[in-house]
C-alpha positions as CSV (number, residue, x, y, z in Angstrom):
1,M,-0.1,-0.1,0.0
2,F,2.5,2.0,0.9
3,G,6.1,2.4,-0.9
4,F,9.7,3.3,0.8
5,R,12.6,4.6,-1.3
6,G,16.1,3.4,0.2
7,Q,15.7,0.4,1.5
8,G,19.3,-0.4,1.6
9,K,20.0,2.8,3.9
10,A,17.2,1.8,6.2
11,L,18.5,-2.2,6.4
12,A,21.9,-0.4,7.9
13,V,19.8,1.7,9.8
14,V,18.3,-1.4,11.5
15,A,22.1,-3.1,11.8
16,I,22.9,-0.5,13.9
17,L,19.7,-0.2,16.0
18,L,19.4,-3.7,16.6
19,G,22.7,-3.6,17.7
20,L,22.5,-0.9,20.4
21,N,22.6,-2.4,23.9
22,A,19.4,-2.2,25.5
23,S,20.9,-0.7,28.8
24,A,21.6,2.7,26.8
25,Y,18.1,3.5,27.3
26,A,17.5,2.5,30.9
27,A,19.5,5.2,32.4
28,D,16.4,7.7,34.5
29,E,17.5,11.1,32.5
30,R,17.1,8.9,29.1
31,T,13.9,7.2,29.9
32,L,10.8,9.7,29.5
33,Y,8.2,7.6,30.4
34,A,10.3,7.3,34.0
35,S,8.9,10.9,34.7
36,L,5.5,10.9,34.4
37,G,3.5,13.6,35.9
38,D,-0.1,13.7,36.9
39,T,-3.1,13.6,34.7
40,T,-3.6,16.7,32.7
41,R,-6.4,17.6,30.4
42,A,-6.5,16.2,26.8
43,P,-5.1,18.7,23.7
44,I,-7.8,20.8,22.5
45,G,-9.5,19.2,19.7
46,W,-8.7,15.4,20.9
47,V,-12.6,14.7,22.5
48,E,-14.6,16.2,19.6
49,F,-12.3,14.2,17.3
50,C,-13.4,11.0,19.3
51,A,-17.0,11.9,19.7
52,E,-17.1,11.8,15.9
53,N,-14.6,8.9,15.5
54,P,-15.6,6.3,18.5
55,G,-13.9,3.7,16.9
56,E,-10.4,5.7,16.8
57,C,-10.7,6.3,20.5
58,R,-11.3,3.1,21.8
59,G,-10.9,3.9,25.9
60,G,-10.7,1.7,29.3
61,A,-8.1,0.2,31.2
62,A,-5.4,-1.5,28.9
63,Q,-2.4,-3.8,29.6
64,P,0.5,-1.5,28.7
65,R,2.8,-3.1,25.5
66,D,5.4,-2.5,23.8
67,I,6.7,-3.6,20.1
68,V,9.8,-5.7,20.2
69,M,11.6,-4.0,17.4
70,T,12.6,-6.3,15.0
71,Q,13.8,-5.3,11.4
72,A,10.5,-5.9,9.9
73,A,9.2,-3.4,12.5
74,W,11.5,-1.0,11.9
75,R,10.9,-0.9,8.6
76,D,7.3,-0.9,9.0
77,L,8.0,2.6,11.0
78,L,9.8,3.8,8.3
79,R,7.4,3.3,5.7
80,V,4.5,4.6,7.5
81,N,6.3,7.6,8.4
82,H,8.0,8.3,5.0
83,W,4.4,7.4,3.2
84,V,2.5,9.3,5.3
85,N,4.7,12.4,5.2
86,E,5.0,12.5,1.1
87,T,1.3,11.8,0.7
88,I,-0.5,14.5,3.0
89,K,-0.2,17.9,2.0
90,P,0.4,20.4,4.9
91,M,-2.2,23.0,5.9
92,T,-3.4,24.9,8.8
93,D,-6.8,23.9,10.2
94,M,-7.8,27.8,10.0
95,D,-7.4,27.6,5.9
96,H,-8.6,24.0,5.8
97,W,-12.1,24.0,8.2
98,G,-12.7,27.5,8.9
99,V,-11.3,27.3,12.6
100,V,-8.2,27.4,15.1
101,E,-8.1,23.5,16.1
102,K,-9.9,20.8,15.0
103,W,-8.3,17.4,14.4
104,S,-9.7,14.4,11.8
105,L,-8.1,12.1,9.8
106,P,-6.5,13.3,6.2
107,T,-8.6,12.0,4.3
108,D,-8.9,14.4,1.6
109,G,-4.7,14.8,1.5
110,Y,-4.6,18.1,3.7
111,G,-3.9,18.2,7.2
112,D,-1.8,19.7,9.9
113,C,0.4,17.9,12.4
114,E,-1.7,16.3,14.7
115,D,-4.0,15.1,11.6
116,Y,-0.4,13.7,10.3
117,V,0.0,11.7,13.8
118,L,-3.7,10.2,13.4
119,L,-3.2,8.7,10.1
120,K,0.2,7.1,11.4
121,R,-1.2,5.7,14.4
122,K,-4.3,4.2,12.2
123,M,-2.2,2.7,9.7
124,L,-0.1,1.2,12.3
125,I,-3.1,-0.4,14.0
126,D,-4.9,-1.4,11.4
127,A,-1.4,-3.5,10.1
128,G,-1.8,-5.0,13.7
129,W,0.1,-3.2,15.8
130,P,-1.0,-2.6,19.5
131,R,-2.7,1.1,20.4
132,E,-1.3,1.2,23.9
133,A,2.2,1.0,22.3
134,L,1.2,4.1,20.0
135,L,1.0,7.5,22.0
136,I,-0.2,10.8,20.6
137,T,2.4,13.0,22.2
138,V,2.0,16.9,22.6
139,V,6.0,18.5,22.6
140,R,7.4,22.0,22.3
141,D,9.3,22.1,19.0
142,K,12.6,23.6,18.8
143,M,11.0,27.2,18.0
144,G,9.4,26.6,21.4
145,E,5.5,26.2,19.7
146,G,3.2,23.2,20.0
147,H,3.1,20.1,18.0
148,A,2.0,16.4,18.0
149,V,4.1,13.6,17.1
150,L,3.6,9.7,17.7
151,T,5.9,8.2,20.0
152,V,6.3,4.2,19.7
153,K,7.2,2.4,22.9
154,T,9.3,-0.2,22.0
155,D,11.9,-3.1,23.9
156,K,14.6,-0.7,22.3
157,G,13.4,2.7,23.8
158,E,10.7,5.4,22.2
159,F,10.8,6.7,18.8
160,V,9.3,9.4,17.2
161,L,7.3,9.6,14.0
162,D,7.2,13.2,13.1
163,N,5.9,15.5,10.1
164,Q,8.8,17.4,10.5
165,N,11.3,15.4,10.3
166,E,11.5,12.1,7.4
167,N,13.6,10.1,9.8
168,V,12.6,7.9,12.7
169,V,14.8,8.9,15.5
170,A,14.8,8.0,19.8
171,W,12.6,10.8,21.5
172,T,16.1,12.1,23.2
173,E,17.2,13.2,19.6
174,T,14.2,14.9,18.8
175,G,15.5,18.4,20.4
176,Y,11.8,19.0,21.6
177,R,10.3,19.5,24.8
178,F,7.4,16.9,25.9
179,V,4.5,18.4,27.5
180,K,1.9,15.4,27.4
181,R,1.1,12.3,26.1
182,Q,-2.2,9.5,25.9
183,S,-1.4,7.0,28.6
184,Q,-0.3,3.5,28.0
185,S,-2.7,2.1,30.0
186,D,-6.1,4.5,28.8
187,Q,-5.7,6.3,25.5
188,N,-8.4,8.5,27.1
189,V,-6.2,9.7,30.0
190,W,-3.7,12.3,29.1
191,V,-0.6,12.8,31.3
192,S,2.1,15.5,32.1
193,L,5.6,14.7,30.7
194,G,7.0,17.8,32.9
195,D,7.3,21.3,30.8
196,S,4.7,23.3,32.7
197,R,4.1,25.9,30.5
198,P,1.0,26.0,28.6
199,A,1.0,24.9,25.2
200,A,-1.7,24.2,22.5
201,A,-2.4,21.0,21.5
202,T,-0.4,21.6,18.2
203,A,1.0,24.2,16.0
204,S,0.3,25.2,12.1
205,A,1.4,22.5,9.9
206,R,4.4,23.4,8.1
207,D,6.5,21.9,5.2
208,H,8.6,18.6,6.3
């Protein structure tokens, strides 16, 4: 359904990735999910999205699950991130819908950052990935603006799929400040990640 150019480069990255010692991610200062704060308010637009798309927001307590990062799983992440970033064209919610903030699956081919995230998450879930390992995350980007990314929780650490980056990278390599994310135990519960400054759910879409 989606192609990826540069398979050789991807396999080289996999070889490096799978050769990493898992203990490299064990230190508390490098583990985002060791520093979760209190439950917090869902991003603006999430509740309305769930009301319109209940199948995408199945709630209730769930057992946290991490992905085993095999070569096939890594290739899936690369393909999905690349395909969505190349296929969906950036457009702000104001230009798209005439409102400041609206979460939606970009079925018409246009969206801003949270819409990219929703589509990547849906594609991975439809491919059999557990939603408990696919966490919508609100960050502050390098300009200090609100932005949404998809965090993938694995046995090799936490990786980020981002419409501002064609590569899939460890969360520590993004340069972002992490504000809040979905709870791994309940997708409709959001938890603080330590940045106390108020943030809008997402920034305007921008070219990737």
